[in-house]
PyMOL Python script that loads the backbone (N, CA, C, O; Angstrom):
from pymol import cmd

cmd.read_pdbstr("""\
ATOM      1  N   MET A   1      -2.627  18.802  14.735  1.00  0.00           N
ATOM      2  CA  MET A   1      -3.548  19.409  13.670  1.00  0.00           C
ATOM      3  C   MET A   1      -2.736  19.685  12.624  1.00  0.00           C
ATOM      4  O   MET A   1      -3.308  19.953  11.567  1.00  0.00           O
ATOM      5  N   ARG A   2      -1.335  19.693  12.641  1.00  0.00           N
ATOM      6  CA  ARG A   2      -0.845  19.911  11.205  1.00  0.00           C
ATOM      7  C   ARG A   2      -0.556  18.319  10.669  1.00  0.00           C
ATOM      8  O   ARG A   2      -0.376  18.203   9.457  1.00  0.00           O
ATOM      9  N   GLU A   3      -0.518  17.471  11.243  1.00  0.00           N
ATOM     10  CA  GLU A   3      -0.479  16.232  10.563  1.00  0.00           C
ATOM     11  C   GLU A   3      -1.887  15.821  10.106  1.00  0.00           C
ATOM     12  O   GLU A   3      -1.876  14.988   9.199  1.00  0.00           O
ATOM     13  N   ALA A   4      -3.144  16.236  10.549  1.00  0.00           N
ATOM     14  CA  ALA A   4      -4.349  15.800   9.943  1.00  0.00           C
ATOM     15  C   ALA A   4      -4.646  16.976   8.928  1.00  0.00           C
ATOM     16  O   ALA A   4      -5.523  16.694   8.112  1.00  0.00           O
ATOM     17  N   ILE A   5      -4.085  18.254   8.812  1.00  0.00           N
ATOM     18  CA  ILE A   5      -4.102  18.968   7.547  1.00  0.00           C
ATOM     19  C   ILE A   5      -3.316  18.398   6.575  1.00  0.00           C
ATOM     20  O   ILE A   5      -3.749  18.485   5.426  1.00  0.00           O
ATOM     21  N   SER A   6      -2.194  17.796   6.759  1.00  0.00           N
ATOM     22  CA  SER A   6      -1.421  17.427   5.945  1.00  0.00           C
ATOM     23  C   SER A   6      -2.069  15.822   5.196  1.00  0.00           C
ATOM     24  O   SER A   6      -1.807  15.408   4.067  1.00  0.00           O
ATOM     25  N   ASN A   7      -2.672  15.371   5.904  1.00  0.00           N
ATOM     26  CA  ASN A   7      -3.333  14.151   5.585  1.00  0.00           C
ATOM     27  C   ASN A   7      -4.646  14.211   4.512  1.00  0.00           C
ATOM     28  O   ASN A   7      -5.050  13.430   3.650  1.00  0.00           O
ATOM     29  N   VAL A   8      -5.148  15.651   5.046  1.00  0.00           N
ATOM     30  CA  VAL A   8      -6.099  15.864   4.200  1.00  0.00           C
ATOM     31  C   VAL A   8      -5.618  16.399   2.892  1.00  0.00           C
ATOM     32  O   VAL A   8      -6.286  16.063   1.913  1.00  0.00           O
ATOM     33  N   ILE A   9      -4.607  17.150   2.698  1.00  0.00           N
ATOM     34  CA  ILE A   9      -3.927  17.512   1.186  1.00  0.00           C
ATOM     35  C   ILE A   9      -3.490  16.244   0.711  1.00  0.00           C
ATOM     36  O   ILE A   9      -3.877  15.884  -0.401  1.00  0.00           O
ATOM     37  N   GLN A  10      -2.783  15.550   1.349  1.00  0.00           N
ATOM     38  CA  GLN A  10      -2.223  14.327   0.486  1.00  0.00           C
ATOM     39  C   GLN A  10      -3.178  13.416   0.054  1.00  0.00           C
ATOM     40  O   GLN A  10      -3.304  13.121  -1.135  1.00  0.00           O
ATOM     41  N   HIS A  11      -3.950  12.890   1.065  1.00  0.00           N
ATOM     42  CA  HIS A  11      -4.668  11.749   0.637  1.00  0.00           C
ATOM     43  C   HIS A  11      -6.341  11.931   0.030  1.00  0.00           C
ATOM     44  O   HIS A  11      -6.852  11.390  -0.950  1.00  0.00           O
ATOM     45  N   ALA A  12      -6.878  12.799   0.911  1.00  0.00           N
ATOM     46  CA  ALA A  12      -8.295  13.089   0.825  1.00  0.00           C
ATOM     47  C   ALA A  12      -8.888  13.225  -0.506  1.00  0.00           C
ATOM     48  O   ALA A  12      -9.948  12.721  -0.875  1.00  0.00           O
ATOM     49  N   ARG A  13      -8.015  14.032  -1.257  1.00  0.00           N
ATOM     50  CA  ARG A  13      -9.055  14.576  -2.423  1.00  0.00           C
ATOM     51  C   ARG A  13     -10.248  15.461  -2.090  1.00  0.00           C
ATOM     52  O   ARG A  13     -11.292  15.416  -2.741  1.00  0.00           O
ATOM     53  N   ALA A  14     -10.041  16.308  -0.998  1.00  0.00           N
ATOM     54  CA  ALA A  14     -10.866  17.242  -0.418  1.00  0.00           C
ATOM     55  C   ALA A  14     -10.687  18.663  -1.038  1.00  0.00           C
ATOM     56  O   ALA A  14      -9.620  19.236  -1.260  1.00  0.00           O
ATOM     57  N   LYS A  15     -12.175  19.191  -1.313  1.00  0.00           N
ATOM     58  CA  LYS A  15     -12.034  20.288  -1.870  1.00  0.00           C
ATOM     59  C   LYS A  15     -12.223  21.378  -0.456  1.00  0.00           C
ATOM     60  O   LYS A  15     -11.747  22.512  -0.490  1.00  0.00           O
ATOM     61  N   ARG A  16     -12.810  20.970   0.486  1.00  0.00           N
ATOM     62  CA  ARG A  16     -12.890  22.015   1.476  1.00  0.00           C
ATOM     63  C   ARG A  16     -12.458  21.017   3.015  1.00  0.00           C
ATOM     64  O   ARG A  16     -12.582  19.803   3.172  1.00  0.00           O
ATOM     65  N   LEU A  17     -11.991  21.941   3.881  1.00  0.00           N
ATOM     66  CA  LEU A  17     -11.633  21.442   5.425  1.00  0.00           C
ATOM     67  C   LEU A  17     -12.217  22.384   6.266  1.00  0.00           C
ATOM     68  O   LEU A  17     -11.725  23.510   6.190  1.00  0.00           O
ATOM     69  N   ARG A  18     -13.070  22.235   6.994  1.00  0.00           N
ATOM     70  CA  ARG A  18     -13.311  22.892   8.011  1.00  0.00           C
ATOM     71  C   ARG A  18     -12.738  22.621   9.546  1.00  0.00           C
ATOM     72  O   ARG A  18     -12.580  21.479   9.978  1.00  0.00           O
ATOM     73  N   VAL A  19     -12.489  23.644  10.204  1.00  0.00           N
ATOM     74  CA  VAL A  19     -11.569  23.177  11.582  1.00  0.00           C
ATOM     75  C   VAL A  19     -12.531  24.150  12.763  1.00  0.00           C
ATOM     76  O   VAL A  19     -12.715  25.365  12.684  1.00  0.00           O
ATOM     77  N   ARG A  20     -12.918  23.469  13.555  1.00  0.00           N
ATOM     78  CA  ARG A  20     -13.593  24.167  14.895  1.00  0.00           C
ATOM     79  C   ARG A  20     -12.658  23.855  16.278  1.00  0.00           C
ATOM     80  O   ARG A  20     -12.121  22.755  16.412  1.00  0.00           O
ATOM     81  N   LEU A  21     -12.558  24.618  16.998  1.00  0.00           N
ATOM     82  CA  LEU A  21     -11.639  24.660  18.053  1.00  0.00           C
ATOM     83  C   LEU A  21     -12.613  25.222  19.021  1.00  0.00           C
ATOM     84  O   LEU A  21     -13.233  26.249  18.749  1.00  0.00           O
ATOM     85  N   ARG A  22     -12.780  24.547  20.210  1.00  0.00           N
ATOM     86  CA  ARG A  22     -13.720  25.168  21.286  1.00  0.00           C
ATOM     87  C   ARG A  22     -12.867  24.623  22.737  1.00  0.00           C
ATOM     88  O   ARG A  22     -12.216  23.579  22.687  1.00  0.00           O
ATOM     89  N   VAL A  23     -12.932  25.283  23.765  1.00  0.00           N
ATOM     90  CA  VAL A  23     -12.657  25.022  25.325  1.00  0.00           C
ATOM     91  C   VAL A  23     -13.861  24.764  25.632  1.00  0.00           C
ATOM     92  O   VAL A  23     -14.859  25.286  25.133  1.00  0.00           O
ATOM     93  N   ALA A  24     -13.816  23.809  26.609  1.00  0.00           N
ATOM     94  CA  ALA A  24     -15.244  23.278  27.217  1.00  0.00           C
ATOM     95  C   ALA A  24     -14.553  22.363  28.376  1.00  0.00           C
ATOM     96  O   ALA A  24     -13.605  21.640  28.070  1.00  0.00           O
ATOM     97  N   ASP A  25     -15.133  22.416  29.953  1.00  0.00           N
ATOM     98  CA  ASP A  25     -14.764  21.488  30.916  1.00  0.00           C
ATOM     99  C   ASP A  25     -13.269  21.568  30.787  1.00  0.00           C
ATOM    100  O   ASP A  25     -12.739  20.472  30.610  1.00  0.00           O
ATOM    101  N   ALA A  26     -12.597  22.432  30.826  1.00  0.00           N
ATOM    102  CA  ALA A  26     -10.944  22.515  30.911  1.00  0.00           C
ATOM    103  C   ALA A  26     -10.259  21.498  29.991  1.00  0.00           C
ATOM    104  O   ALA A  26      -9.254  20.825  30.220  1.00  0.00           O
ATOM    105  N   HIS A  27     -11.145  21.548  28.742  1.00  0.00           N
ATOM    106  CA  HIS A  27     -10.453  20.671  27.529  1.00  0.00           C
ATOM    107  C   HIS A  27     -10.283  21.614  26.343  1.00  0.00           C
ATOM    108  O   HIS A  27     -10.886  22.672  26.164  1.00  0.00           O
ATOM    109  N   LEU A  28      -9.424  21.089  25.618  1.00  0.00           N
ATOM    110  CA  LEU A  28      -9.161  21.882  24.498  1.00  0.00           C
ATOM    111  C   LEU A  28      -9.583  20.769  23.238  1.00  0.00           C
ATOM    112  O   LEU A  28      -8.965  19.752  22.926  1.00  0.00           O
ATOM    113  N   ARG A  29     -10.837  21.311  22.632  1.00  0.00           N
ATOM    114  CA  ARG A  29     -11.511  20.377  21.655  1.00  0.00           C
ATOM    115  C   ARG A  29     -11.363  20.778  20.028  1.00  0.00           C
ATOM    116  O   ARG A  29     -11.753  21.885  19.655  1.00  0.00           O
ATOM    117  N   LEU A  30     -10.867  19.966  19.226  1.00  0.00           N
ATOM    118  CA  LEU A  30     -10.466  20.411  17.902  1.00  0.00           C
ATOM    119  C   LEU A  30     -10.924  19.380  17.171  1.00  0.00           C
ATOM    120  O   LEU A  30     -10.528  18.223  17.315  1.00  0.00           O
ATOM    121  N   GLU A  31     -11.865  19.787  16.271  1.00  0.00           N
ATOM    122  CA  GLU A  31     -12.312  18.916  15.110  1.00  0.00           C
ATOM    123  C   GLU A  31     -12.303  19.623  13.530  1.00  0.00           C
ATOM    124  O   GLU A  31     -12.717  20.682  13.061  1.00  0.00           O
ATOM    125  N   LEU A  32     -11.649  18.517  13.038  1.00  0.00           N
ATOM    126  CA  LEU A  32     -11.285  18.872  11.347  1.00  0.00           C
ATOM    127  C   LEU A  32     -12.020  17.855  10.736  1.00  0.00           C
ATOM    128  O   LEU A  32     -11.991  16.661  11.034  1.00  0.00           O
ATOM    129  N   THR A  33     -12.803  18.495   9.703  1.00  0.00           N
ATOM    130  CA  THR A  33     -13.810  17.654   8.845  1.00  0.00           C
ATOM    131  C   THR A  33     -13.421  17.823   7.236  1.00  0.00           C
ATOM    132  O   THR A  33     -13.266  18.970   6.816  1.00  0.00           O
ATOM    133  N   ASP A  34     -13.312  17.050   6.613  1.00  0.00           N
ATOM    134  CA  ASP A  34     -13.137  17.228   4.975  1.00  0.00           C
ATOM    135  C   ASP A  34     -14.064  16.532   4.224  1.00  0.00           C
ATOM    136  O   ASP A  34     -14.780  15.655   4.707  1.00  0.00           O
ATOM    137  N   ASP A  35     -14.089  16.902   2.987  1.00  0.00           N
ATOM    138  CA  ASP A  35     -15.280  16.478   2.350  1.00  0.00           C
ATOM    139  C   ASP A  35     -14.860  15.710   1.142  1.00  0.00           C
ATOM    140  O   ASP A  35     -15.546  15.523   0.136  1.00  0.00           O
ATOM    141  N   GLY A  36     -13.319  15.174   1.426  1.00  0.00           N
ATOM    142  CA  GLY A  36     -12.803  14.323   0.443  1.00  0.00           C
ATOM    143  C   GLY A  36     -13.312  12.857   0.576  1.00  0.00           C
ATOM    144  O   GLY A  36     -14.382  12.702   1.165  1.00  0.00           O
ATOM    145  N   ASP A  37     -12.690  11.814   0.113  1.00  0.00           N
ATOM    146  CA  ASP A  37     -13.141  10.551  -0.311  1.00  0.00           C
ATOM    147  C   ASP A  37     -13.318   9.653   0.950  1.00  0.00           C
ATOM    148  O   ASP A  37     -13.686   8.486   0.817  1.00  0.00           O
ATOM    149  N   GLY A  38     -13.156   9.987   1.708  1.00  0.00           N
ATOM    150  CA  GLY A  38     -13.482   9.228   3.302  1.00  0.00           C
ATOM    151  C   GLY A  38     -12.852   7.852   3.620  1.00  0.00           C
ATOM    152  O   GLY A  38     -13.094   6.982   4.456  1.00  0.00           O
ATOM    153  N   ARG A  39     -11.855   8.011   2.524  1.00  0.00           N
ATOM    154  CA  ARG A  39     -10.876   6.518   2.939  1.00  0.00           C
ATOM    155  C   ARG A  39     -10.114   6.313   4.192  1.00  0.00           C
ATOM    156  O   ARG A  39      -9.933   5.299   4.867  1.00  0.00           O
ATOM    157  N   ALA A  40      -9.595   7.895   4.370  1.00  0.00           N
ATOM    158  CA  ALA A  40      -8.555   7.669   5.881  1.00  0.00           C
ATOM    159  C   ALA A  40      -9.203   7.476   6.997  1.00  0.00           C
ATOM    160  O   ALA A  40     -10.289   8.043   7.116  1.00  0.00           O
ATOM    161  N   GLY A  41      -8.886   6.942   7.690  1.00  0.00           N
ATOM    162  CA  GLY A  41      -9.606   6.936   9.069  1.00  0.00           C
ATOM    163  C   GLY A  41     -10.769   5.553   8.960  1.00  0.00           C
ATOM    164  O   GLY A  41     -10.926   4.863   9.968  1.00  0.00           O
ATOM    165  N   THR A  42     -11.358   5.305   7.983  1.00  0.00           N
ATOM    166  CA  THR A  42     -12.614   4.633   8.202  1.00  0.00           C
ATOM    167  C   THR A  42     -12.289   3.392   7.608  1.00  0.00           C
ATOM    168  O   THR A  42     -13.199   2.570   7.510  1.00  0.00           O
ATOM    169  N   SER A  43     -11.029   3.069   7.144  1.00  0.00           N
ATOM    170  CA  SER A  43     -10.586   1.607   6.509  1.00  0.00           C
ATOM    171  C   SER A  43     -10.388   0.295   7.368  1.00  0.00           C
ATOM    172  O   SER A  43     -10.276  -0.879   7.015  1.00  0.00           O
ATOM    173  N   GLY A  44     -10.383   1.008   8.860  1.00  0.00           N
ATOM    174  CA  GLY A  44     -10.262  -0.171   9.519  1.00  0.00           C
ATOM    175  C   GLY A  44      -8.539  -0.306  10.253  1.00  0.00           C
ATOM    176  O   GLY A  44      -8.185  -0.937  11.249  1.00  0.00           O
ATOM    177  N   HIS A  45      -7.789   0.484   9.383  1.00  0.00           N
ATOM    178  CA  HIS A  45      -6.224   0.219   9.890  1.00  0.00           C
ATOM    179  C   HIS A  45      -5.662   1.496   9.950  1.00  0.00           C
ATOM    180  O   HIS A  45      -6.008   2.277   9.064  1.00  0.00           O
ATOM    181  N   ALA A  46      -4.940   1.851  10.724  1.00  0.00           N
ATOM    182  CA  ALA A  46      -4.281   3.039  10.909  1.00  0.00           C
ATOM    183  C   ALA A  46      -2.974   3.206  10.023  1.00  0.00           C
ATOM    184  O   ALA A  46      -2.386   2.140   9.840  1.00  0.00           O
ATOM    185  N   GLY A  47      -2.532   4.066   9.572  1.00  0.00           N
ATOM    186  CA  GLY A  47      -1.343   4.468   8.932  1.00  0.00           C
ATOM    187  C   GLY A  47      -0.147   4.993   9.789  1.00  0.00           C
ATOM    188  O   GLY A  47      -0.429   5.346  10.934  1.00  0.00           O
ATOM    189  N   ARG A  48       1.156   5.091   9.379  1.00  0.00           N
ATOM    190  CA  ARG A  48       1.896   5.610  10.544  1.00  0.00           C
ATOM    191  C   ARG A  48       1.663   6.940  10.670  1.00  0.00           C
ATOM    192  O   ARG A  48       2.107   7.343  11.745  1.00  0.00           O
ATOM    193  N   GLY A  49       1.027   7.998   9.860  1.00  0.00           N
ATOM    194  CA  GLY A  49       0.591   9.216  10.207  1.00  0.00           C
ATOM    195  C   GLY A  49      -0.299   9.215  11.356  1.00  0.00           C
ATOM    196  O   GLY A  49      -0.050   9.915  12.338  1.00  0.00           O
ATOM    197  N   MET A  50      -1.452   8.373  11.279  1.00  0.00           N
ATOM    198  CA  MET A  50      -2.606   8.367  12.101  1.00  0.00           C
ATOM    199  C   MET A  50      -2.065   7.587  13.655  1.00  0.00           C
ATOM    200  O   MET A  50      -2.419   7.923  14.785  1.00  0.00           O
ATOM    201  N   HIS A  51      -1.151   6.512  13.297  1.00  0.00           N
ATOM    202  CA  HIS A  51      -0.500   6.234  14.604  1.00  0.00           C
ATOM    203  C   HIS A  51       0.359   7.193  15.461  1.00  0.00           C
ATOM    204  O   HIS A  51       0.400   7.118  16.689  1.00  0.00           O
ATOM    205  N   GLY A  52       1.040   8.096  14.729  1.00  0.00           N
ATOM    206  CA  GLY A  52       1.670   9.146  15.431  1.00  0.00           C
ATOM    207  C   GLY A  52       0.856   9.861  15.914  1.00  0.00           C
ATOM    208  O   GLY A  52       0.892  10.035  17.132  1.00  0.00           O
ATOM    209  N   MET A  53       0.042  10.389  15.262  1.00  0.00           N
ATOM    210  CA  MET A  53      -1.134  11.380  15.888  1.00  0.00           C
ATOM    211  C   MET A  53      -1.867  10.730  17.226  1.00  0.00           C
ATOM    212  O   MET A  53      -2.261  11.387  18.189  1.00  0.00           O
ATOM    213  N   ARG A  54      -1.971   9.133  17.053  1.00  0.00           N
ATOM    214  CA  ARG A  54      -2.367   8.820  18.391  1.00  0.00           C
ATOM    215  C   ARG A  54      -1.545   8.895  19.552  1.00  0.00           C
ATOM    216  O   ARG A  54      -1.942   9.196  20.678  1.00  0.00           O
ATOM    217  N   GLU A  55      -0.048   8.526  19.129  1.00  0.00           N
ATOM    218  CA  GLU A  55       0.893   8.424  20.129  1.00  0.00           C
ATOM    219  C   GLU A  55       1.174   9.825  20.550  1.00  0.00           C
ATOM    220  O   GLU A  55       1.489   9.930  21.735  1.00  0.00           O
ATOM    221  N   ARG A  56       1.133  10.963  19.831  1.00  0.00           N
ATOM    222  CA  ARG A  56       1.356  12.294  20.184  1.00  0.00           C
ATOM    223  C   ARG A  56       0.134  12.826  21.390  1.00  0.00           C
ATOM    224  O   ARG A  56       0.426  13.455  22.408  1.00  0.00           O
ATOM    225  N   ALA A  57      -1.187  12.433  21.019  1.00  0.00           N
ATOM    226  CA  ALA A  57      -2.379  12.745  21.924  1.00  0.00           C
ATOM    227  C   ALA A  57      -2.035  12.042  23.012  1.00  0.00           C
ATOM    228  O   ALA A  57      -2.224  12.605  24.090  1.00  0.00           O
ATOM    229  N   ASN A  58      -1.511  10.802  23.020  1.00  0.00           N
ATOM    230  CA  ASN A  58      -1.643  10.049  24.371  1.00  0.00           C
ATOM    231  C   ASN A  58      -0.317  10.688  25.351  1.00  0.00           C
ATOM    232  O   ASN A  58      -0.267  10.671  26.581  1.00  0.00           O
ATOM    233  N   GLU A  59       0.480  11.118  24.617  1.00  0.00           N
ATOM    234  CA  GLU A  59       1.530  11.792  25.518  1.00  0.00           C
ATOM    235  C   GLU A  59       1.153  13.143  26.194  1.00  0.00           C
ATOM    236  O   GLU A  59       1.827  13.756  27.022  1.00  0.00           O
ATOM    237  N   LEU A  60       0.179  13.420  25.777  1.00  0.00           N
ATOM    238  CA  LEU A  60      -0.672  15.024  25.938  1.00  0.00           C
ATOM    239  C   LEU A  60      -1.541  14.493  27.141  1.00  0.00           C
ATOM    240  O   LEU A  60      -1.832  15.376  27.947  1.00  0.00           O
ATOM    241  N   ASP A  61      -1.921  13.481  27.372  1.00  0.00           N
ATOM    242  CA  ASP A  61      -3.090  12.912  28.287  1.00  0.00           C
ATOM    243  C   ASP A  61      -4.349  13.277  27.449  1.00  0.00           C
ATOM    244  O   ASP A  61      -5.421  13.439  28.031  1.00  0.00           O
ATOM    245  N   GLY A  62      -4.244  13.422  25.995  1.00  0.00           N
ATOM    246  CA  GLY A  62      -5.505  13.570  25.260  1.00  0.00           C
ATOM    247  C   GLY A  62      -5.910  12.328  24.565  1.00  0.00           C
ATOM    248  O   GLY A  62      -5.356  11.241  24.732  1.00  0.00           O
ATOM    249  N   ALA A  63      -7.079  12.590  23.644  1.00  0.00           N
ATOM    250  CA  ALA A  63      -7.382  11.617  22.775  1.00  0.00           C
ATOM    251  C   ALA A  63      -7.720  11.921  21.527  1.00  0.00           C
ATOM    252  O   ALA A  63      -8.177  13.026  21.237  1.00  0.00           O
ATOM    253  N   ILE A  64      -7.470  10.677  20.397  1.00  0.00           N
ATOM    254  CA  ILE A  64      -7.941  11.169  19.162  1.00  0.00           C
ATOM    255  C   ILE A  64      -8.645  10.102  18.598  1.00  0.00           C
ATOM    256  O   ILE A  64      -8.417   8.927  18.887  1.00  0.00           O
ATOM    257  N   ARG A  65      -9.595  10.520  17.708  1.00  0.00           N
ATOM    258  CA  ARG A  65     -10.286   9.427  17.109  1.00  0.00           C
ATOM    259  C   ARG A  65     -10.660   9.866  15.744  1.00  0.00           C
ATOM    260  O   ARG A  65     -10.308  11.003  15.430  1.00  0.00           O
ATOM    261  N   TRP A  66     -11.464   8.994  14.684  1.00  0.00           N
ATOM    262  CA  TRP A  66     -11.817   9.445  13.306  1.00  0.00           C
ATOM    263  C   TRP A  66     -12.733   8.826  13.247  1.00  0.00           C
ATOM    264  O   TRP A  66     -12.913   7.733  13.783  1.00  0.00           O
ATOM    265  N   ALA A  67     -13.650   9.583  12.412  1.00  0.00           N
ATOM    266  CA  ALA A  67     -15.373   9.288  12.197  1.00  0.00           C
ATOM    267  C   ALA A  67     -15.563   9.614  10.680  1.00  0.00           C
ATOM    268  O   ALA A  67     -14.953  10.477  10.049  1.00  0.00           O
ATOM    269  N   PRO A  68     -16.459   8.818  10.245  1.00  0.00           N
ATOM    270  CA  PRO A  68     -17.008   9.431   8.835  1.00  0.00           C
ATOM    271  C   PRO A  68     -17.449  11.088   9.081  1.00  0.00           C
ATOM    272  O   PRO A  68     -17.786  11.604  10.146  1.00  0.00           O
ATOM    273  N   GLY A  69     -17.335  11.696   7.807  1.00  0.00           N
ATOM    274  CA  GLY A  69     -17.539  13.452   7.866  1.00  0.00           C
ATOM    275  C   GLY A  69     -18.779  13.552   7.960  1.00  0.00           C
ATOM    276  O   GLY A  69     -19.418  12.587   7.540  1.00  0.00           O
ATOM    277  N   THR A  70     -19.332  14.396   8.370  1.00  0.00           N
ATOM    278  CA  THR A  70     -20.905  14.926   8.356  1.00  0.00           C
ATOM    279  C   THR A  70     -21.591  14.729   6.828  1.00  0.00           C
ATOM    280  O   THR A  70     -22.597  14.068   6.567  1.00  0.00           O
ATOM    281  N   GLU A  71     -20.850  15.405   6.010  1.00  0.00           N
ATOM    282  CA  GLU A  71     -21.346  15.055   4.566  1.00  0.00           C
ATOM    283  C   GLU A  71     -20.293  14.560   3.712  1.00  0.00           C
ATOM    284  O   GLU A  71     -19.808  15.239   2.808  1.00  0.00           O
ATOM    285  N   GLY A  72     -19.836  13.057   4.067  1.00  0.00           N
ATOM    286  CA  GLY A  72     -18.742  12.385   3.148  1.00  0.00           C
ATOM    287  C   GLY A  72     -17.195  12.965   4.059  1.00  0.00           C
ATOM    288  O   GLY A  72     -17.111  13.768   4.987  1.00  0.00           O
ATOM    289  N   GLY A  73     -16.250  12.281   3.434  1.00  0.00           N
ATOM    290  CA  GLY A  73     -14.999  12.353   3.994  1.00  0.00           C
ATOM    291  C   GLY A  73     -14.740  12.027   5.305  1.00  0.00           C
ATOM    292  O   GLY A  73     -15.412  11.097   5.753  1.00  0.00           O
ATOM    293  N   THR A  74     -13.787  12.648   6.177  1.00  0.00           N
ATOM    294  CA  THR A  74     -13.382  12.158   7.491  1.00  0.00           C
ATOM    295  C   THR A  74     -13.502  13.352   8.432  1.00  0.00           C
ATOM    296  O   THR A  74     -13.338  14.528   8.108  1.00  0.00           O
ATOM    297  N   LYS A  75     -13.796  12.913   9.581  1.00  0.00           N
ATOM    298  CA  LYS A  75     -13.546  13.875  10.661  1.00  0.00           C
ATOM    299  C   LYS A  75     -12.765  13.469  11.504  1.00  0.00           C
ATOM    300  O   LYS A  75     -12.947  12.335  11.949  1.00  0.00           O
ATOM    301  N   VAL A  76     -11.620  14.292  11.999  1.00  0.00           N
ATOM    302  CA  VAL A  76     -10.639  14.099  13.397  1.00  0.00           C
ATOM    303  C   VAL A  76     -11.135  14.555  14.548  1.00  0.00           C
ATOM    304  O   VAL A  76     -11.572  15.682  14.318  1.00  0.00           O
ATOM    305  N   LEU A  77     -11.276  14.305  15.531  1.00  0.00           N
ATOM    306  CA  LEU A  77     -11.621  14.603  16.613  1.00  0.00           C
ATOM    307  C   LEU A  77     -10.477  14.409  17.931  1.00  0.00           C
ATOM    308  O   LEU A  77     -10.053  13.305  18.273  1.00  0.00           O
ATOM    309  N   LEU A  78     -10.054  15.808  18.629  1.00  0.00           N
ATOM    310  CA  LEU A  78      -8.880  15.457  19.266  1.00  0.00           C
ATOM    311  C   LEU A  78      -9.535  16.249  20.627  1.00  0.00           C
ATOM    312  O   LEU A  78     -10.292  17.217  20.559  1.00  0.00           O
ATOM    313  N   GLU A  79      -9.145  15.718  21.649  1.00  0.00           N
ATOM    314  CA  GLU A  79      -9.421  16.392  22.589  1.00  0.00           C
ATOM    315  C   GLU A  79      -8.441  16.142  23.569  1.00  0.00           C
ATOM    316  O   GLU A  79      -8.076  14.979  23.738  1.00  0.00           O
ATOM    317  N   LEU A  80      -7.793  17.369  24.473  1.00  0.00           N
ATOM    318  CA  LEU A  80      -6.682  17.415  25.376  1.00  0.00           C
ATOM    319  C   LEU A  80      -6.800  18.176  26.449  1.00  0.00           C
ATOM    320  O   LEU A  80      -7.115  19.307  26.083  1.00  0.00           O
ATOM    321  N   PRO A  81      -6.695  18.102  27.652  1.00  0.00           N
ATOM    322  CA  PRO A  81      -6.736  18.695  28.751  1.00  0.00           C
ATOM    323  C   PRO A  81      -5.919  19.714  28.896  1.00  0.00           C
ATOM    324  O   PRO A  81      -4.728  19.669  28.587  1.00  0.00           O
ATOM    325  N   LEU A  82      -6.576  20.843  29.442  1.00  0.00           N
ATOM    326  CA  LEU A  82      -5.739  22.000  29.465  1.00  0.00           C
ATOM    327  C   LEU A  82      -5.178  22.075  30.921  1.00  0.00           C
ATOM    328  O   LEU A  82      -5.767  21.564  31.874  1.00  0.00           O
ATOM    329  N   PRO A  83      -3.920  22.793  31.030  1.00  0.00           N
ATOM    330  CA  PRO A  83      -3.454  23.056  32.415  1.00  0.00           C
ATOM    331  C   PRO A  83      -4.444  23.789  33.450  1.00  0.00           C
ATOM    332  O   PRO A  83      -5.351  24.472  32.974  1.00  0.00           O
ATOM    333  N   ALA A  84      -4.329  23.694  34.651  1.00  0.00           N
ATOM    334  CA  ALA A  84      -5.005  24.634  35.409  1.00  0.00           C
ATOM    335  C   ALA A  84      -4.455  25.873  35.674  1.00  0.00           C
ATOM    336  O   ALA A  84      -3.239  25.980  35.514  1.00  0.00           O
ATOM    337  N   ALA A  85      -4.964  26.641  35.970  1.00  0.00           N
ATOM    338  CA  ALA A  85      -4.827  28.173  35.929  1.00  0.00           C
ATOM    339  C   ALA A  85      -3.292  28.276  36.750  1.00  0.00           C
ATOM    340  O   ALA A  85      -2.339  28.811  36.183  1.00  0.00           O
ATOM    341  N   GLU A  86      -3.183  27.765  37.992  1.00  0.00           N
ATOM    342  CA  GLU A  86      -2.030  27.790  38.438  1.00  0.00           C
ATOM    343  C   GLU A  86      -0.393  27.064  37.827  1.00  0.00           C
ATOM    344  O   GLU A  86       0.784  27.261  38.130  1.00  0.00           O
ATOM    345  N   ASP A  87      -1.045  26.242  36.921  1.00  0.00           N
ATOM    346  CA  ASP A  87       0.038  25.502  36.195  1.00  0.00           C
ATOM    347  C   ASP A  87       0.559  26.266  34.931  1.00  0.00           C
ATOM    348  O   ASP A  87       1.666  26.134  34.409  1.00  0.00           O
ATOM    349  N   ALA A  88      -0.376  27.021  34.576  1.00  0.00           N
ATOM    350  CA  ALA A  88       0.084  27.817  33.297  1.00  0.00           C
ATOM    351  C   ALA A  88       1.053  29.100  33.560  1.00  0.00           C
ATOM    352  O   ALA A  88       1.721  29.704  32.720  1.00  0.00           O
ATOM    353  N   ARG A  89       0.985  29.261  34.459  1.00  0.00           N
ATOM    354  CA  ARG A  89       2.175  30.614  35.297  1.00  0.00           C
ATOM    355  C   ARG A  89       3.441  30.124  35.049  1.00  0.00           C
ATOM    356  O   ARG A  89       4.430  30.740  35.445  1.00  0.00           O
TER     357      ARG A  89
END
""", "prot")
cmd.dss("prot")
cmd.show_as("cartoon", "prot")
cmd.util.cbc("prot")
cmd.orient("prot")
């Protein structure tokens, strides 16, 4: 999440950033959507930051993807499995 927010600040020229977080089906789902220029994540190539985000998501058995934002900009979708109640103790 920190990397995604840093990317918005440094590269997107965004005025707004919406962060949504929810838990469903034993997964944490995080969605960050900015209203920036939309170039990050939609140009067909990933920079080092995006590559690092993908590696970290994979290390946590999660998945991350980028899509065009609802009203321009870029949307980052991260999904991570949550540990079972017994594992959390």
